[in-house]
Steps between C-alpha positions, in 0.01 A plus 500: 500500500415323174615693194233558236589663170221649289535576129355845425554523125685343207582684179745507211758779486608571142800696369457878509582513129431233233781261413634586150407262222858380444517386864173307503678164502779453754723199436589286799856372533659160555552593866132593536414151379706346781300673773235301688140574403407668824457841653761630742347724766675782681337651807587832665351637825501873576418655841332814369389599850242761403183355352403842365775486235361171364215666314356517149799706385730225623307243292504729200876555522565126518287427196626792290865424575446132415337605172799721418745219575309267268541744211872410520481138623240418236537114500377495862162629380470236225421128498701193404428389144366156415842379389649615835797647313382860500276750677205668330542860616148628438481705821270250669623633836617365833266385775473751784323390818397715796439330833473568872579292805340505845822565689717791602845506348694488828290208623570311178873567524497354853321190371717451192813498717363179652360357177641626169250281317229756575651708218358253245155649563609813312596328176246544216240223522549215256862575411624188679243281326554595136505199270621446145158589360451842660860612533525653151178700535592644839645849511884480500500739795244491780517777762305504823484791744364414844420765758523438873277663756642829631773520235748261347517346153596166348594503131530167321637476147487161335686462170486228237836323515513415125501875438685650799781375722574635847712786371226615261226468761691692766606767252137538393381548859783736593434724199123488557559623855724781374248612239222492759696707750651753258224522239737424210320539162473199268727646231790515747473138613775290339665247728489169309601381153315235301746313280532153656281331241719629219829391655376168642197404286259235626568144389346157486600386849395140436806465278727629777377358829172417674328763714603528861251330727531500877336208681169591658446433868133568541493404867799714595439811708752776442570771755719810491713671761742791487855501635739795530877493473649831609799672345725433800435126482565495125828691544617268777420195289684646202810556716475148639456350155806687381683289756350195333398314820701178465544516126740784434439851377237583241648640182211749474297727722157337535196718439213539744279293272754217474540484877127496571428252221758268656336532844152432365602209278704323767209536742258351245734206435524430873122523533463239224756280671305519826175408322634210292774371727779538243675772301334548163603669173373855471436724200460878534366710216657845529346749253765720337399825333701495175444867415831678460691171502514418129675644198184540290358853453222453753386782726525436873144622555345257252139391557429129530690202636876485493577262783685173510448260789859416588497144639711443811549136594591346834611136489555317833850361515625735230416833663586589858265655754716793613351842434821587317438216255142611433612856425761372255253263334244780459755743358642249251160379378352848448814636333507198268142570389568870445823433309324253272256774392744790491626462143382363169199551279139482611487143365806411707335633818175314427695177448690554824183555703323207334791266571517614861131427552524167320780388732273559797144429390578195285761361735412177681710620793356852528177497299165611636381138520775406747346516848839432658619853415395802705427807289448863592518851362723763663464841340664835570285809453771716654574831324151500347340834595193365681578672831485827306155439346336812643151581371489810718464334839864413566676166478320166545522351847451142382555314173388152397586290194406189311223242477593277793511184289865394511790497747633852451716765665474866394767748610452876490664810645379671815645781707868558576646228279295220652316236299157349557423147383149375435511122529215290352506136609268212570387538859677181612827638361451845650484367855840337453643793305432744785696278736806462279817619674598742219153655486492545879856637508508734201143621453228680688145378457225745412 
């Protein structure tokens, strides 16, 4: 059956109470400036089961709770200013779209197990095609609620990356769900702070380093698949790694994320080797949430971007291919990035991040213009509360992330200590990735 999605209505949801005059201009931070000018979509599917509960009251609760949330998260209802260094918080509102799809929820879930790319249909239209001209005038948050036949809901929340990182976006959605379910009044909603722009004020980036630009591959087709690694497999691997394979004992207990990142990265390197006929250098960008990891008086629930892409480099001939070696390399690289930002003034931290990016993006060996280096993003969303985002219909049965425009791996928690990985790759890479020995041995395909 061909899926057809029909837009029913589009409106702007404004804060339930006006933003005070002294908050009308929200200053963006240095870290906000580093974020790509794109929207990052998050998609949640809920098997509501009973179509009768998805009525006008349901729609009203969603809209009212979103309006209450915006009275606290006021920059999300504003618009980027012309200088792109602040947000005009004039309560312009967020875009709220209602839609319906000609499919029953259970039938869709059966189809999406075979083709995860079907989930892209439920992203707000146009989000993937924003350009530099219309990005600033687009609502920083775009929400779309799609109803299935005979019950079931898809909720998509797309957030402007220069304003919100993954932590902020997920926190926003989780709290929106809680307010919707519990009917929390606006005056009791306080879950984020808004002081990034004061601690890390925006700067003239041209004097620090050029903007990050990823090479475009207009003819490349990206596909996504999901893989599960259960708790028993992770525990067994941790015990085996403690033995060090052939390299001696690890001097630390590897985390779940370190183990899975090592599995994914080694598989991607072997896929590249199979495609090109030789082992190539590889660069992984591993986003590190810096909240709670610095000495500055910054609240852990701060709104905005506070992420550093820790670069992890694999050099053929210098780095070995044992899983043990990948785990060690990942641990050392991430800890080095965190330690560099842990102490010092705000200016010290900015200089550290700028120098780190310069070493990669301006490097002849690793720079974005070097086609002989494989690059990918591996991100952990574990411990983010997305599985608990309950709008009143229980937990989501499926989640989907990202724009599908770059080699990416997204990890997130599922039941009983297991981890799900959404892998986005060019289709020619995905066919090889699925056949990699580690992926076949340690993961279960979904």
